C-alpha positions in Angstrom: -73.1 70.0 -17.4 -70.6 67.6 -15.9 -68.2 69.0 -13.3 -65.4 67.6 -15.4 -66.5 69.8 -18.2 -65.6 72.9 -16.2 -61.9 72.1 -16.5 -59.5 73.2 -19.2 -56.4 71.9 -17.6 -55.4 69.1 -15.2 -52.8 69.2 -12.4 -52.0 67.6 -9.1 -52.1 69.9 -6.0 -48.4 70.3 -5.9 -47.8 73.0 -8.5 -46.3 76.4 -7.9 -48.8 78.5 -9.8 -51.1 78.8 -6.8 -50.1 81.2 -4.0 -49.8 79.4 -0.7 -48.9 80.7 2.8 -45.3 81.1 3.7 -44.7 79.6 7.1 -41.0 80.1 7.8 -39.8 78.1 10.8 -36.3 77.3 11.9 -36.3 76.0 15.5 -38.6 74.5 18.1 -38.4 73.4 21.7 -40.9 71.6 24.0 -41.2 71.8 27.8 -43.4 70.0 30.3 -45.8 72.1 32.3 -46.0 71.8 36.1 -49.8 71.5 35.8 -49.7 68.9 33.0 -49.4 69.2 29.3 -46.6 70.8 27.4 -45.6 74.2 26.0 -43.8 74.6 22.7 -41.8 77.6 21.6 -41.3 78.1 17.9 -38.8 80.4 16.1 -40.1 81.9 12.9 -39.2 85.0 10.9 -40.6 88.3 9.5 -44.2 88.7 10.7 -44.3 85.7 13.1 -41.0 85.9 15.1 -41.2 83.8 18.4 -44.4 82.0 19.2 -45.7 79.6 21.8 -48.4 76.9 21.8 -50.2 75.0 24.6 -52.1 72.7 22.2 -49.4 70.6 20.5 -48.9 73.3 17.8 -52.5 73.7 16.6 -52.6 77.4 17.6 -49.7 79.9 18.2 -49.4 83.2 20.0 -46.5 85.6 20.5 -43.7 85.5 23.0 -43.0 89.2 23.4 -41.7 91.8 25.7 -38.3 93.2 26.7 -37.7 94.1 23.0 -37.6 90.4 21.9 -40.0 91.3 19.1 -37.5 93.6 17.6 -35.1 90.8 16.8 -34.8 88.0 14.3 -34.5 84.8 16.3 -32.6 81.8 15.1 -32.6 79.0 17.8 -34.4 78.0 21.0 -33.8 75.4 23.7 -35.6 74.5 26.8 -33.5 74.8 30.0 -35.1 74.3 33.4 -32.2 75.8 35.5 -32.6 77.5 37.9 -36.3 77.3 37.0 -38.2 76.4 33.8 -37.4 78.6 30.9 -36.7 78.7 27.2 -33.5 80.4 26.0 -33.6 82.1 22.6 -30.7 83.1 20.4 -31.3 86.1 18.1 -29.4 88.5 15.8 -29.3 91.0 18.7 -28.4 88.7 21.6 -30.1 86.2 23.9 -33.4 86.2 25.7 -35.0 84.1 28.4 -38.7 83.2 28.4 -39.7 82.0 31.8 -42.6 80.0 30.6 -44.4 79.3 34.0 -44.7 83.0 34.6 -44.7 84.4 31.1 -41.9 86.8 31.8 -39.5 87.6 28.9 -36.0 89.0 29.9 -32.9 90.0 28.0 -30.0 87.7 28.8 -26.9 89.4 27.4 -24.6 90.0 30.4 -21.1 89.0 29.3 -21.7 89.0 25.5 -19.9 91.6 23.5 -22.5 94.2 22.6 -20.9 94.7 19.2 -21.0 91.1 18.3 -24.4 89.7 19.2 -25.5 88.0 16.1 -26.1 84.6 17.8 -26.8 81.7 15.6 -26.8 78.3 17.3 -27.1 77.1 20.9 -27.2 73.8 22.7 -28.1 72.5 26.1 -27.9 69.0 27.7 -31.0 66.9 28.3 -33.3 68.8 30.7 -32.4 68.0 34.3 -28.7 67.4 33.7 -26.0 69.5 35.2 -24.7 71.3 32.2 -24.5 74.8 30.7 -26.2 76.3 27.7 -23.5 77.0 25.1 -24.0 79.5 22.3 -22.0 80.6 19.2 -22.2 83.7 17.1 -21.6 84.3 13.5 -17.9 85.1 14.1 -17.2 81.8 15.8 -17.2 83.2 19.3 -18.6 80.6 21.8 -20.1 81.5 25.2 -21.2 79.3 28.2 -24.0 80.4 30.5 -23.6 80.5 34.3 -27.3 80.2 35.3 -26.6 81.1 38.9 -25.6 84.7 37.8 -27.3 84.6 34.4 -24.1 85.8 32.8 -22.1 84.4 29.8 -18.4 83.6 29.7 -16.4 83.6 26.5 -14.9 80.1 26.2 -13.7 80.2 22.6 -12.8 82.7 19.9 -12.3 81.4 16.4 -12.7 84.7 14.5 -14.1 83.0 11.4 -17.2 84.4 9.9 -19.9 81.8 9.4 -23.6 82.6 9.1 -24.5 79.0 10.1 -22.0 77.7 12.8 -23.2 74.8 15.0 -22.6 73.7 18.6 -23.3 70.6 20.6 -22.9 69.6 24.3 -22.9 66.2 25.9 -26.4 65.1 26.5 -25.6 64.0 30.1 -23.3 66.9 30.9 -21.8 66.8 34.4 -20.0 70.0 35.5 -19.1 68.5 38.9 -17.4 65.4 37.4 -14.0 64.9 35.9 -13.1 66.0 32.4 -14.1 63.5 29.7 -17.1 62.5 27.7 -19.7 64.2 30.0 -17.9 67.5 29.7 -17.7 67.5 26.0 -18.5 70.5 23.8 -18.3 70.4 20.0 -18.2 73.5 17.7 -18.3 73.6 13.9 -17.4 76.9 12.3 -16.7 77.4 8.6 -15.9 73.8 8.0 -13.6 73.3 11.0 -14.3 71.2 14.1 -12.9 72.1 17.5 -13.6 70.0 20.7 -13.3 70.4 24.4 -13.6 67.7 27.1 -13.3 70.0 30.1 -16.4 72.2 29.7 -14.6 74.7 27.5 -11.4 75.3 29.5 -9.2 73.9 26.7 -9.8 73.2 23.0 -8.4 71.0 20.3 -8.8 71.3 16.6 -9.8 68.1 14.9 -7.2 67.0 12.2 -9.9 65.6 9.9 -11.8 68.9 9.8 -9.1 71.6 10.1 -9.3 73.4 6.7 -11.6 76.4 6.7 -14.1 76.6 3.9 -13.5 79.5 1.5 -17.1 80.0 0.5 -20.5 78.2 0.4 -19.3 75.9 -2.4 -16.9 74.3 0.1 -18.1 71.9 2.7 -19.3 73.4 6.0 -20.1 71.5 9.2 -23.8 72.1 9.4 -25.0 69.5 12.1 -23.5 67.9 15.2 -25.0 65.5 17.8 -23.7 63.1 20.4 -25.6 59.9 21.2 -27.8 60.1 24.3 -25.6 57.3 25.8 -22.4 59.1 24.6 -20.5 58.4 27.8 -20.8 54.7 27.0 -21.0 54.5 23.2 -18.8 57.4 22.3 -20.9 58.0 19.2 -20.9 61.4 17.5 -22.6 62.2 14.2 -21.4 65.0 12.1 -23.3 66.4 9.0 -21.8 68.5 6.3 -23.2 70.5 3.4 -22.1 72.6 0.5 -23.8 74.6 -2.2 -24.1 72.8 -5.5 -26.0 74.8 -8.1 -25.7 72.0 -10.7 -27.9 69.6 -8.6 -31.6 69.8 -8.2 -31.6 70.2 -4.5 -29.0 73.1 -4.7 -26.8 71.3 -2.2 -24.7 68.2 -1.5 -24.1 66.6 1.8 -22.2 64.1 3.9 -22.6 62.1 7.1 -19.6 61.3 9.3 -19.6 59.0 12.4 -17.3 58.5 15.3 -17.5 55.7 17.8 -14.4 56.6 19.8 -15.5 59.9 21.4 -14.5 61.9 18.4 -10.9 60.7 18.0 -11.7 59.5 14.5 -14.6 60.0 12.1 -15.6 57.6 9.3 -17.6 58.9 6.4 -20.8 57.0 6.0 -22.5 55.8 2.8 -26.1 55.5 4.0 -27.5 55.0 0.4 -24.6 53.4 -1.3 -22.7 56.6 -1.9 -20.6 58.8 0.4 -22.4 61.8 -1.0 -26.0 62.6 -0.1 -28.2 64.4 -2.6 -28.8 67.2 -0.1 -26.9 68.9 2.7 -27.5 67.7 6.2 -28.8 70.6 8.3 -29.7 69.1 11.7 -29.1 66.0 13.7 -31.1 64.9 16.8 -30.0 62.1 19.1 -32.8 60.6 21.2 -33.0 58.5 24.3 -34.6 55.0 24.1 -37.8 55.5 22.2 -41.1 53.5 22.3 -39.6 50.9 20.0 -36.7 50.2 22.5 -34.0 51.8 20.4 -32.0 55.0 20.6 -32.2 57.0 17.4 -30.6 59.7 15.3 -32.7 61.9 13.1 -31.3 64.0 10.2 -33.0 66.7 8.3 -32.2 67.6 4.7 -32.5 70.6 2.5 -34.9 69.4 -0.1 -38.7 69.9 -0.4 -39.9 67.0 -2.5 -42.3 67.2 -5.3 -44.4 64.4 -6.8 -42.5 64.4 -10.1 -39.1 64.2 -8.3 -40.2 61.8 -5.6 -38.0 59.0 -6.7 -34.9 61.2 -6.2 -36.1 62.7 -2.9 -35.6 61.9 0.7 -37.7 62.8 3.8 -36.4 62.9 7.4 -33.7 60.3 7.9 -33.8 58.0 10.9 -31.1 55.6 12.2 -32.2 52.8 14.5 -28.6 51.6 15.2 -27.0 54.8 16.5 -25.9 56.1 13.2 -24.6 53.1 11.3 -27.6 52.7 8.9 -30.2 55.2 7.8 -33.6 55.2 6.2 -36.2 57.9 5.5 -39.0 55.4 6.2 -40.6 56.5 2.9 -41.3 59.9 4.4 -40.4 61.9 1.4 -43.9 61.5 0.2 -45.2 63.2 3.4 -43.6 66.4 2.2 -44.8 66.7 -1.3 -47.5 69.1 -0.2 -44.9 71.8 0.0 -45.4 74.0 -3.1 -42.5 75.2 -5.3 -39.1 73.6 -5.8 -37.6 75.3 -2.8 -36.8 78.3 -4.8 -39.7 80.6 -3.9 -39.7 80.2 -0.1 -39.8 83.4 1.9 -36.7 82.5 3.8 -33.2 83.4 2.6 -30.6 80.7 2.1 -29.0 81.0 5.5 -32.2 80.5 7.4 -33.7 78.1 5.0 -31.0 75.7 6.1 -31.7 76.0 9.8 -34.2 73.1 10.0 -34.5 71.5 13.4 -36.1 68.3 14.7 -37.1 68.3 18.4 -38.6 65.7 20.6 -41.5 65.5 23.1 -40.6 65.6 26.8 -42.4 62.2 26.9 -40.6 60.9 23.8 -39.7 57.6 25.5 -43.4 56.6 25.6 -45.2 58.7 23.0 -42.6 58.8 20.1 -43.6 62.4 19.2 -41.3 64.7 17.4 -41.7 68.1 15.7 -39.8 69.4 12.7 -39.4 73.1 12.2 -38.8 73.4 8.5 -38.2 76.5 6.4 -41.6 76.3 4.7 -43.8 74.5 7.2 -44.1 72.9 10.6 -44.5 69.1 10.9 -45.3 66.6 13.6 -44.9 62.8 13.9 -46.7 60.7 16.4 -45.1 57.4 15.4 -41.4 58.0 15.9 -40.7 59.5 12.5 -42.4 56.8 10.4 -44.8 59.4 9.0 -45.0 63.2 9.2 -48.0 65.5 9.2 -48.0 69.2 8.4 -49.5 71.6 11.0 -51.1 74.8 10.0 -48.8 77.5 11.3 -49.8 80.9 9.8 -53.5 81.5 10.3 -55.8 82.5 7.5 -57.6 84.7 10.0 -54.6 87.0 10.0 -55.7 90.5 9.0 -52.9 92.4 7.2 -54.8 95.3 5.8 -57.5 97.4 7.5 -59.8 100.2 6.6 -62.8 102.0 8.2 -65.7 103.7 6.6 -69.3 104.9 7.2 -71.6 102.6 5.2 -74.4 103.8 3.0 -76.8 103.2 5.9 -74.7 105.3 8.3 -73.2 102.3 10.1 -69.6 102.1 11.1 -67.7 99.5 9.0 -64.2 98.0 9.4 -62.8 96.1 6.4 -60.0 93.6 6.8 -57.9 91.9 4.2 -56.8 88.5 5.4 -53.9 86.1 4.5 -55.9 83.3 3.0 -59.6 83.9 3.9 -60.4 86.8 1.5 -62.0 89.9 2.8 -64.0 90.4 6.0 -66.4 93.3 6.8 -67.4 94.1 10.3 -70.5 96.3 11.0 -69.7 97.8 14.4 -73.1 99.5 14.6 -74.9 96.2 14.1 -72.1 94.0 15.7 -72.2 91.7 12.7 -69.6 90.4 10.4 -69.5 89.1 6.9 -66.9 86.9 5.2 -66.8 87.8 1.5 -65.5 84.7 -0.1 -66.4 84.6 -3.7 -63.4 86.2 -5.3 -60.1 84.7 -6.4 -57.7 87.0 -4.6 -57.7 85.7 -1.1 -54.0 86.2 0.0 -54.0 90.0 0.8 -51.5 92.5 2.0 -53.4 95.8 1.9 -56.9 97.3 2.1 -58.3 100.8 1.4 -61.8 102.3 1.2 -62.9 105.4 -0.7 -63.1 108.6 1.4 -66.6 108.9 -0.1 -67.5 105.2 0.6 -70.9 106.3 1.9 -71.8 107.6 -1.6 -69.8 105.3 -3.9 -69.3 102.0 -2.0 -65.8 101.6 -3.4 -63.1 99.7 -1.7 -59.8 98.2 -2.9 -57.5 95.4 -1.7 -54.2 94.1 -3.1 -52.5 90.9 -2.6 -50.8 87.9 -4.1 -51.1 88.7 -7.8 -53.5 91.6 -8.4 -55.4 94.6 -7.2 -59.1 94.1 -6.7 -61.6 96.9 -6.7 -65.1 96.4 -5.3 -68.0 98.6 -6.1 -70.9 97.9 -3.7 -74.5 99.1 -4.1 -77.3 98.4 -1.8 -78.2 95.3 -3.8 -75.0 94.1 -5.4 -71.2 93.8 -5.1 -69.2 94.0 -8.3 -65.5 93.0 -8.3 -63.1 94.4 -10.9 -59.5 93.3 -11.2 -56.8 95.6 -12.5 -55.0 92.8 -14.5 -58.2 92.0 -16.3 -58.7 95.6 -17.3 -55.1 96.8 -17.8 -52.7 93.9 -18.2 -52.6 94.0 -22.0 -51.5 97.6 -21.8 -49.5 97.9 -18.5 -48.4 94.3 -17.8 -49.3 92.4 -14.7 -49.4 94.2 -11.4 -47.4 91.7 -9.3 -47.9 91.2 -5.6 -49.7 94.4 -4.5 -48.3 95.5 -1.2 -49.8 99.0 -0.7 -52.5 101.3 -2.0 -53.7 104.8 -1.3 -56.7 106.8 -2.5 -56.6 110.5 -3.1 -58.1 112.3 -0.1 -60.8 113.6 -2.5 -61.3 110.3 -4.3 -64.9 109.4 -5.2 -66.8 107.3 -7.7 -68.1 108.9 -10.9 -71.3 109.5 -9.1 -69.7 111.7 -6.4 -69.9 115.4 -7.4 -66.5 117.2 -7.3 -64.5 114.1 -6.5 -61.3 112.9 -8.3 -60.5 109.4 -9.3 -56.8 109.3 -8.4 -55.1 106.5 -6.5 -51.7 104.9 -6.3 -50.5 101.4 -5.7 -47.2 99.5 -5.3 -46.3 95.9 -6.2 -43.4 93.7 -5.4 -41.5 91.7 -8.0 -41.0 88.0 -7.0 -37.8 87.6 -5.0 -36.7 91.2 -5.4 -36.9 94.4 -3.3 -37.7 96.3 -6.5 -41.2 96.8 -7.6 -43.8 98.3 -9.8 -45.4 101.6 -8.7 -48.4 102.9 -10.6 -50.5 106.0 -10.5 -53.9 106.7 -12.1 -55.5 110.1 -12.1 -58.7 109.0 -13.9 -60.0 105.8 -12.4 -57.7 103.5 -14.4 -58.6 105.0 -17.8 -54.9 105.8 -17.9 -52.1 104.4 -15.7 -48.7 105.9 -15.3 -45.7 103.8 -14.1 -43.7 105.7 -11.4 -40.5 103.8 -10.9 -37.7 106.3 -11.6 -35.5 107.7 -8.9 -34.8 111.4 -9.1 -31.2 112.1 -10.2 -30.3 108.5 -10.7 -31.0 107.5 -14.3 -31.6 103.8 -14.8 -32.2 103.1 -11.1 -35.5 101.5 -10.3 -37.4 102.4 -7.1 -38.2 99.7 -4.6 -41.7 98.6 -3.9 -43.3 100.6 -1.2 -44.5 99.0 2.0 -46.5 102.2 2.8 -48.1 104.7 0.4 -50.0 107.9 1.2 -51.6 110.8 -0.7 -51.7 113.7 1.7 -54.4 116.2 2.1 -54.1 118.9 -0.5 -53.2 116.6 -3.3 -53.9 118.4 -6.6 -54.6 116.0 -9.5 -55.2 118.8 -11.9 -52.3 121.2 -11.6 -49.9 118.5 -10.4 -47.3 120.7 -8.7 -43.7 119.6 -8.2 -44.5 118.9 -4.5 -47.7 116.9 -4.8 -48.0 115.3 -1.3 -47.4 111.6 -2.4 -45.2 109.7 0.0 -43.8 106.1 0.1 -41.8 104.1 2.6 -39.6 101.1 1.9 -38.7 98.9 4.8 -36.3 97.0 2.7 -34.3 100.1 1.8 -35.2 101.8 5.1 -36.0 105.1 3.4 -38.9 107.6 3.1 -39.6 108.8 -0.4 -41.7 111.7 -1.9 -43.0 111.7 -5.4 -42.0 114.8 -7.4 -43.2 116.1 -10.7 -40.2 117.4 -12.6 -42.5 118.1 -15.6 -45.7 120.1 -15.7 -49.4 119.5 -15.4 -49.8 118.6 -19.1 -46.7 116.4 -19.4 -45.9 115.3 -15.9 -42.6 113.4 -15.1 -43.0 111.6 -11.9 -39.9 110.5 -10.0 -39.2 109.3 -6.4 -36.8 111.3 -4.3 -35.4 110.1 -1.0 -36.0 112.4 1.9 -32.6 113.8 3.1 -32.8 111.8 6.4 -30.8 108.7 7.3 -32.5 106.9 10.2 -30.3 104.6 12.3 -33.1 102.2 13.0 -35.6 100.2 11.0 -38.7 102.0 9.8 -42.1 100.5 10.2 -44.8 103.0 9.1 -45.1 106.5 7.7 -48.2 108.8 7.7 -48.7 112.4 6.6 -50.0 114.7 9.4 -53.8 115.1 9.1 -53.2 118.9 9.0 -50.9 118.5 6.0 -50.9 121.6 3.9 -48.4 123.5 1.8 -47.4 126.1 2.7 -47.7 125.9 6.5 -47.5 122.3 7.6 -46.0 119.8 5.2 -45.1 117.1 7.8 -44.9 113.4 8.2 -45.0 111.0 11.2 -42.6 108.1 10.9 -42.6 105.1 13.1 -39.2 103.4 13.8 -38.1 100.4 15.7 -36.9 102.6 18.6 -38.5 106.0 18.2 -41.3 108.0 16.6 -40.3 110.9 14.4 -42.1 114.1 13.3 -40.6 115.3 10.1 -41.5 118.9 9.0 -40.4 120.6 5.8 -39.1 124.0 6.6 -38.3 124.6 2.9 -40.4 124.2 -0.2 -38.7 120.9 -1.4 -37.9 119.0 1.8 -34.2 120.1 1.7 -34.5 121.5 5.2 -36.1 119.3 7.7 -37.1 119.9 11.3 -37.1 116.5 13.1 -38.7 116.0 16.4 -38.0 112.7 18.1 -40.4 111.0 20.5 -39.7 107.7 22.4 -40.8 104.4 20.9 -43.2 101.9 22.5 -41.3 100.5 25.5 -40.4 96.8 25.2 -42.4 96.0 22.1 -42.0 96.2 18.4 -44.5 98.8 17.0 -45.7 97.8 13.6 -48.4 100.2 12.5 -49.5 103.8 13.3 -52.8 105.6 13.5 -53.2 109.4 14.1 -56.1 111.3 15.6 -58.0 113.1 12.8 -57.9 116.4 14.8 -54.4 116.9 16.1 -55.2 120.4 17.3 -58.1 119.4 19.6 -57.0 115.8 20.3 -53.2 115.4 19.6 -52.7 111.6 20.0 -51.1 108.8 18.1 -51.8 105.0 18.4 -49.5 102.1 17.6 -50.3 98.4 17.2 -47.4 96.2 18.4 -46.1 92.7 18.0 -47.5 90.9 21.0 -48.0 93.9 23.3 -51.4 95.2 22.2 -52.1 98.9 21.4 -50.4 101.9 22.8 -51.2 105.6 22.8 -49.0 108.7 22.8 -50.7 111.8 24.1 -48.8 114.8 22.8 -50.6 117.2 25.1 -48.9 115.7 28.1 -45.9 117.6 29.5 -43.7 114.6 28.9 -45.4 112.4 26.2 -45.0 108.7 26.8 -46.8 105.6 25.5 -49.6 104.1 27.6 -51.5 100.8 27.0 -55.0 101.1 25.5 -57.8 98.9 26.8 -57.8 95.7 28.7 -58.0 92.1 27.5 -56.1 92.5 24.2 -55.8 89.0 22.7 -52.5 87.2 22.7 -51.9 88.1 19.1 -49.6 90.2 17.0 -51.2 93.3 15.4 -50.5 94.0 11.7 -52.7 97.0 11.1 -54.6 99.7 13.1 -57.3 102.2 12.1 -59.5 104.7 13.9 -63.2 104.9 13.4 -64.3 107.5 10.8 -66.3 109.0 13.8 -63.4 108.7 16.2 -63.8 112.1 17.8 -67.2 111.0 19.0 -67.0 107.2 19.4 -63.3 106.9 20.3 -63.2 103.5 18.5 -60.0 101.8 17.6 -59.8 98.8 15.2 -56.8 96.5 15.0 -56.1 93.7 12.5 -54.5 90.8 14.3 -53.4 87.2 13.5 -56.9 86.2 14.9 -59.0 88.7 13.0 -60.3 92.2 13.8 -60.6 93.5 17.3 -62.0 96.8 18.5 -61.9 98.9 21.7 -62.8 102.4 22.8 -60.0 104.7 24.0 -61.8 105.2 27.3 -60.7 104.2 30.8 -61.4 100.5 31.6 -62.6 99.7 28.1 -62.2 96.2 26.9 -61.0 94.7 23.6 -63.7 92.7 21.7 -63.5 90.3 18.8 -65.2 91.6 15.7 -64.8 88.7 13.3 -65.0 85.1 14.5 -65.3 83.3 11.2 -62.5 82.4 8.8 -62.0 80.1 5.9 -59.5 77.6 4.4 -59.3 77.4 0.6 -58.9 74.0 -0.9 -55.4 74.9 -2.0 -54.3 75.9 1.5 -51.6 73.6 2.9 -53.9 72.9 5.9 -55.4 70.1 3.8 -53.8 66.7 3.4 -55.0 64.8 0.3 -54.8 61.1 -0.1 -55.5 58.8 -3.1 -54.9 55.3 -2.0 -56.3 53.7 -5.1 -54.5 55.8 -7.6 -52.2 53.4 -9.5 -49.5 56.0 -9.8 -49.3 56.5 -6.0 -46.0 54.9 -4.7 -47.3 54.5 -1.1 -51.1 54.5 -0.7 -50.9 55.2 3.0 -49.2 58.6 2.5 -50.5 61.9 1.0 -51.0 62.1 -2.7 -52.3 65.1 -4.5 -55.8 65.3 -5.8 -56.4 67.0 -9.1 -57.0 70.8 -9.1 -59.2 73.2 -11.0 -57.7 76.6 -11.1 -60.5 79.2 -10.9 -59.0 80.9 -14.0 -59.9 77.9 -16.0 -63.5 77.8 -15.1 -65.8 79.8 -17.5 -67.2 83.0 -16.1 -70.7 82.0 -17.1 -70.4 78.9 -14.9 -68.9 80.9 -12.0 -71.9 83.2 -12.1 -74.2 80.3 -11.5 -71.9 78.2 -9.2 -69.5 80.5 -7.3 -66.1 79.1 -6.3 -64.3 80.3 -3.2 -60.8 81.5 -3.7 -58.2 80.1 -6.1 -59.8 77.0 -7.2 -61.3 73.6 -6.5 -59.7 70.3 -5.5 -61.4 67.0 -6.4 -60.9 63.3 -6.1 -61.9 61.0 -8.9 -60.9 57.6 -7.4 -63.2 55.7 -5.1 -61.6 55.9 -1.6 -59.9 59.3 -2.1 -60.0 61.3 1.1 -59.0 64.7 2.5 -58.1 65.5 6.1 -57.9 68.8 7.9 -58.1 69.9 11.5 -59.6 73.1 13.0 -60.0 74.8 16.3 -63.4 76.1 16.8 -67.1 75.2 17.4 -68.3 74.7 13.8 -67.0 73.9 10.4 -68.9 74.2 7.1 -67.6 72.1 4.3 -68.1 74.0 1.0 -68.5 71.5 -1.9 -70.7 70.9 -5.0 -73.6 68.8 -6.0 -74.5 67.7 -9.5 -75.0 64.8 -11.9 -71.4 63.7 -11.9 -70.9 63.6 -8.1 -70.9 60.6 -5.8 -71.1 60.5 -2.0 -69.1 62.1 0.8 -68.4 60.1 4.0 -67.6 62.5 6.9 -65.8 61.5 10.1 -64.9 63.9 12.9 -62.5 63.1 15.8 -61.0 64.8 18.7 -57.6 66.0 17.4 -55.6 65.0 20.4 -57.1 61.7 21.4 -58.7 60.4 18.1 -62.0 59.8 19.9 -65.0 60.0 17.7 -67.0 63.1 18.5 -70.0 62.7 16.2 -71.4 59.7 14.3 -70.1 59.4 10.8 -72.4 60.6 8.1 -72.8 60.0 4.4 -73.9 62.9 2.3 -75.2 62.4 -1.2 -73.7 64.9 -3.7 -76.0 63.9 -6.6 -78.3 66.5 -8.1 -79.8 67.0 -11.5 -78.1 70.4 -11.9 -74.6 71.6 -10.8 -74.7 73.8 -7.7 -73.0 74.7 -4.5 -73.6 72.7 -1.4 -72.7 73.7 2.2 -72.4 70.9 4.8 -72.3 72.3 8.4 -70.5 70.3 11.1 -71.6 71.5 14.5 -69.3 70.4 17.3 -70.2 69.6 20.9 -68.3 72.8 22.0 -65.1 74.8 21.1 -62.1 72.5 20.7 -59.6 71.0 18.3 -61.1 68.5 15.8 -59.8 66.4 13.0 -62.1 65.9 9.9 -61.8 63.3 7.2 -63.8 63.5 4.0 -63.9 60.3 2.0 -65.1 59.9 -1.6 -67.6 57.1 -2.3 -67.6 57.1 -6.1 -69.1 55.1 -8.9 -67.8 55.1 -12.5 -66.9 58.6 -13.7 -68.0 60.2 -10.5 -66.0 62.8 -8.5 -66.0 64.5 -5.1 -64.9 68.1 -4.9 -63.7 70.3 -2.1 -64.0 74.0 -2.5 -63.2 75.4 1.0 -64.1 75.1 4.7 -65.5 78.0 6.7 -64.8 77.8 10.4 -66.3 79.5 13.5 -64.3 79.8 16.6 
């Protein structure tokens, strides 16, 4: 059978039907290191927050401490006064990251504690004598005195704007006279105000003096002064407004002044004064490697192949803002999936897209682009842009532990793009389980009777998968395949919980009850479902008690407490959910009876004043006697005990939160009478323990050598009281440690995978006649796994969501990896040509192994793994080129990587 015969549909790798990783970025700054090299600090959101990199953005790790991880950051600048540091603006104030020492400190002296939603900040060129200036969402501007590390209010506009902007003169000189080198510009809600004396006095600009009413009026969204501003007097100003009638959703303008801001002239860079997108950042550079000073402008559109003719990339001006071109770079961005409508960032932060330059820009021409759906780099002064993998597929978001059928201790991890991993702690071996479609996961659970039934479940991007493992076989079942015709699709499954007495049909006395929760696309509401009989029947549970017509949210956390009774189904049945979006804890009540149950969610009568992170029933949960929950908040840990029969009377005991770090997930000792301890995984701070037997309980760090990673999930060994093992799911896989003095953290899983649809890959088709620019990325064709017959998949397994393939001679794919070995997963068969493989050092481009040509021809279709063993751990760039004859193809399934 020809490989082409496997397909039922065709499509470029630019569609929106395939789930791809969200990589929300909004700001980046780069600093030279005293020992050589650079350090980069990146602002992201949600799970990633603030990160730093020492290898040009190939790998990222948390910047954490001093409560920075509890904030939502917006902007970062590098400022080497009085010593090297990054300054970070967040929704809760300002922080310093002293990068040479790794110290993170709060920097809020002088800022009104009731008005600390900081949005934009600016600093002069490193080394110049100028302040950091910052603006909040009410148009209040502060200037930093770095000798005292205190802020001074230099302007109060009292105009709410979620995206104000500020700029300072690149060669700021506080010791000089008022004038160009003491200039500060502020744009708030469409108005421009300027100061030429370091903020002592301000003047409103007559051309931009009318406040915008709403997002459909023009706002000033970008400001920059030329690097030689003291001589040229050039200022560039970008504007944007919402325009729902246009395909980008926005319109924009560029204005230029060459008389130090006295007058601005609207530009028409492409023959019209209106741009087809808002302008959301402007960068002015010093003289670059081409001998010119430049302006760069970022726009609000993520191009797609079918709209490429109407799209723009990053704009560059080579004549200080008079003329502009995107250098054809729009095509570099077509790898971004979806039409900018399904990004994980909201409108305000999607627009905060920043271009930053290398400390050695004058000679290396390197810039980075923090964009709402990806991170990009250019090594040729903006002539071409390359996406960098930002969110790792090794990130473990769901974790479960069990005793295997052979008595070994297992830890299962559900990753964000690499499928499931299983670690055998007893044998110290790991297994990547790749051959299933659902590889972007959010949750993981194993049967309480896993030793007998081998059942585990994991939910993610579009379904809930259930695996039944026997000594000789693993069988995957997907809920959509079994129940979609009756119940509808499950959506993005975020949480799942088995009954404490759950067991397969071969487990005597067990029940088959479990619950799961899914998120609707772009909505906090969801689809919650319960089965009492192993999916034979499924009950939607979306109603809210006492509120007819209101739908419950999706639950980030679900638990069935001990004592759950699937037969009698009492009113208080011990099922709990927690919504981080609504910041509420729910219990599921049965207002019917056992024969005709009526399940409804009821909010616990408790209004926390902080964000909730996790919720777990006490292991001693029982009714009557000890119906209680442990709830983890941003600032505190709470023990909620029901003193009534219906949670109407709560006893709440408050314990301190983990000091300095954001705790994300909670685990509880299985015997709280003999060993009353709780454990928390944090963002960037490792694992902490709270010993409730202490006279004054406080959190203490567990183990030594925790990786510089954020932790998403934490579980204790099923034999914890004897082995004291703790497992944590991090951005870099599963780690484990014993809760014993001096114990070390150890990596459990060192292999991960990149699916062919992962944005880590760049596809090129230089000989495709429809390709506008053969030197730039151009999508290969894709085979969605759903369109490959099951009979074929049984014989020739496919990793993940599908297969990419090139069918023009000279097609090639590029990817980079950090590790010691990469295995290219491809196919062989009668319709396949040859694959030419080249491997280079990612930083220098030096060849690290001789190129090799691999024949993919075979008489029968089958899988083919091609190992690429490197000289040692490092960062490598791989190019796979198709050498094809008539009607031949070269396919790429995935790449497995060992660190």
